[in-house]
C-alpha positions in Angstrom: 111.5 92.3 71.9 111.4 94.4 68.7 115.0 95.4 69.1 116.0 91.7 69.5 114.1 90.8 66.4 115.5 93.6 64.3 119.1 92.8 65.4 118.5 89.1 64.4 117.0 90.2 61.1 120.2 92.1 60.2 122.8 89.8 61.9 121.6 86.4 60.8 121.7 87.1 57.1 125.2 88.5 57.4 126.4 85.4 59.3 124.7 83.0 56.8 126.0 84.9 53.8 129.6 84.7 55.1 129.2 81.0 55.9 127.5 80.0 52.6 129.2 82.3 50.0 132.7 83.0 51.3 135.7 80.7 51.2 136.7 79.0 54.5 139.5 81.4 55.2 137.1 84.4 55.1 134.8 82.5 57.5 137.8 82.0 59.7 138.5 85.7 59.7 134.9 86.4 60.6 135.1 83.9 63.5 138.4 85.4 64.6 136.7 88.8 64.9 134.0 87.3 67.1 136.7 85.6 69.2 138.6 88.8 69.7 135.5 90.7 70.7 134.5 88.0 73.0 137.9 88.0 74.7 137.8 91.8 75.0 134.4 91.5 76.7 135.7 88.9 79.2 138.9 91.0 79.9 136.6 94.0 80.5 134.4 92.0 82.8 137.4 90.9 84.9 138.8 94.5 84.9 142.0 93.5 83.3 142.7 96.7 81.5 145.2 97.6 84.3 147.4 94.7 83.1 147.7 95.5 79.3 150.4 92.9 78.7 147.9 90.1 79.7 145.3 91.7 77.4 147.6 91.7 74.5 148.5 88.0 74.9 144.9 86.9 75.4 143.6 88.9 72.4 146.4 87.6 70.1 145.5 84.0 71.2 141.9 84.7 70.5 142.7 86.1 67.0 144.9 83.1 66.2 142.5 80.3 67.5 140.3 80.0 64.4 143.3 79.3 62.3 144.7 76.4 64.4 143.0 73.9 62.1 145.4 75.0 59.3 148.2 73.6 61.5 146.6 70.2 61.9 149.6 68.6 60.2 152.0 70.3 62.6 150.8 69.1 66.1 154.1 70.1 67.6 153.5 73.7 66.6 150.0 73.6 68.1 151.5 72.2 71.3 154.2 74.9 71.3 151.6 77.7 70.9 149.4 76.3 73.7 152.4 75.8 76.0 153.8 79.2 75.1 150.5 80.9 75.8 150.3 79.3 79.2 153.9 80.2 80.0 153.3 83.8 79.1 150.3 84.0 81.4 152.5 82.5 84.1 155.1 85.2 83.6 152.4 87.9 83.7 151.1 86.4 87.0 154.6 86.6 88.5 155.3 90.1 87.3 152.0 91.6 88.3 151.2 89.4 91.4 150.4 92.5 93.5 147.5 93.7 91.3 146.5 90.5 89.5 144.7 87.8 91.4 145.7 84.3 90.2 142.0 83.2 89.9 141.5 85.9 87.3 144.4 84.6 85.3 143.0 81.1 85.6 139.6 82.3 84.4 141.2 84.0 81.3 143.1 80.8 80.5 140.0 78.7 80.9 137.9 81.0 78.7 140.7 81.0 76.1 141.2 77.3 75.9 137.6 76.2 76.4 135.2 78.9 75.4 137.1 80.6 72.6 138.5 77.4 71.1 134.9 76.2 71.1 133.8 79.3 69.2 136.9 78.9 66.9 135.7 75.4 66.2 133.1 77.0 63.9 136.0 77.6 61.6 137.3 74.1 62.0 133.9 72.6 61.2 133.8 74.7 58.0 136.9 72.7 56.8 135.2 69.4 57.2 133.4 67.6 54.3 129.9 69.2 54.3 131.5 71.8 56.5 128.9 74.4 55.7 126.2 72.1 57.1 128.1 71.2 60.2 128.9 74.9 61.0 125.3 75.8 60.4 124.2 72.9 62.7 126.6 74.1 65.5 124.9 77.5 65.3 121.3 76.3 64.8 121.1 73.8 67.7 122.0 76.2 70.5 120.2 79.2 69.1 117.0 77.2 68.5 117.3 75.9 72.0 117.5 79.5 73.2 114.5 80.5 71.1 112.4 77.6 72.2 113.4 78.0 75.8 112.5 81.8 75.7 109.0 81.4 74.3 108.1 78.2 76.2 109.4 79.7 79.4 107.6 83.0 78.8 104.2 81.4 78.3 104.4 78.1 80.2 107.3 78.5 82.6 106.5 77.9 86.3 109.5 76.0 87.8 112.8 77.8 88.0 115.8 75.9 86.7 118.7 77.7 88.3 117.3 80.8 90.0 120.6 81.9 91.6 122.4 81.8 88.2 119.8 82.7 85.7 116.5 83.7 87.3 114.4 83.6 84.0 115.3 80.1 83.0 112.7 77.5 83.8 112.4 73.7 83.5 109.6 74.1 81.0 111.8 76.4 79.0 114.5 73.8 79.0 112.1 71.2 77.7 110.7 73.5 75.0 114.3 74.4 73.9 115.1 70.7 73.7 112.1 70.1 71.4 112.9 73.2 69.3 116.6 72.3 68.8 115.9 68.6 67.8 113.1 69.6 65.4 115.0 72.5 64.1 118.2 70.4 63.5 116.1 67.9 61.5 114.4 70.7 59.5 117.8 72.4 58.9 119.2 69.1 57.5 116.2 68.6 55.3 116.4 72.1 53.8 120.1 71.7 53.3 119.6 68.5 51.4 117.2 70.3 49.0 120.1 72.5 47.8 122.9 70.0 47.8 123.5 66.3 47.1 123.9 65.6 50.9 122.0 62.8 52.4 121.4 63.5 56.1 121.3 60.6 58.5 118.3 61.8 60.4 118.4 59.3 63.3 122.0 60.1 64.1 121.3 63.8 63.7 118.3 63.7 66.0 120.3 61.8 68.7 123.2 64.3 68.4 120.8 67.3 68.6 119.1 65.6 71.6 122.5 65.6 73.5 123.7 69.0 72.2 120.6 70.9 73.4 121.2 70.5 77.2 124.9 70.8 76.6 124.3 74.3 75.1 122.4 75.2 78.3 125.5 74.4 80.3 127.5 76.8 78.2 124.9 79.5 78.7 124.8 78.9 82.5 128.6 79.0 82.7 128.7 82.4 81.0 125.9 83.6 83.4 128.0 82.4 86.4 130.9 84.6 85.1 128.6 87.5 84.7 127.0 87.1 88.1 130.3 86.8 89.9 131.5 90.1 88.3 128.3 92.0 88.7 127.4 92.3 85.0 124.0 92.2 83.3 125.5 91.8 79.8 129.1 91.4 78.5 128.6 94.1 75.9 126.3 96.1 73.7 127.4 95.0 70.2 124.1 93.4 69.4 121.2 95.6 70.6 118.7 93.6 72.5 121.1 90.6 72.8 124.2 92.0 74.5 127.7 91.3 73.5 129.4 88.4 71.6 129.6 86.3 74.8 126.0 86.9 75.5 124.9 85.8 72.0 127.4 83.0 71.4 127.7 81.7 75.0 125.5 78.6 74.3 127.8 77.6 71.4 130.8 77.3 73.7 129.8 73.8 74.9 128.5 72.5 71.6 130.9 73.1 68.7 133.9 71.1 70.0 131.6 68.3 71.0 130.0 68.3 67.6 133.5 68.4 65.9 134.6 65.4 67.9 131.3 63.5 67.2 131.5 63.8 63.4 135.0 62.4 63.3 133.7 59.0 64.3 129.9 59.4 63.6 129.3 61.5 60.4 125.8 62.9 60.1 125.8 63.1 56.4 125.8 59.8 54.3 
């Protein structure tokens, strides 16, 4: 527990300082580094080091993903990049079919397009009006859900949620995380409004957080499924007490793209 707290005490200020005080492109570089490390962890989990060409393509895609928002006015180029990446994975599958199971290639493509693009959406959110707030919200909701679930489950948990996937998760923890994430999102918005001219729409915000909290649990459970099926306890050891990038940011992977889509039609700041 002490190790987890110390890691959070060092890592959280660094993350927040980069988000609040650096220009969007520096934040995108920061997110790109997380994406690269996350992809490396997945490639290691799937034992893909014996196919270095696939690793190179996957890591390059991970590094580029946070910058796709800068190509928003060139959708044809984004389509070309996505199609080209898929085609390269197809070529690798054909060339290394004897040692490379197709299901592992499919997993890497899924992780790239869904999980890493969702992580990269932290950079896309930063480019939106009130982007700092939205990026902060995308981080706060799943992490507060994790914290609330951990403490509620530890002291009150009795009914297992998904014992075969994540033995420590409980129904009581899920409910506690739900309450923490909604309350924390509202508190985050209020604090943000004190230091800006933003006017949070609290009812909308509460409803979005109410939906995002269980969505974040799905992202967490998906990452756990990938670990279980590959015999892993943690993806890495980058964050002492927390594991790797995919261990710490797994719950964001189902939230950020959802939040990005929501705010296009339902802004949370008036």
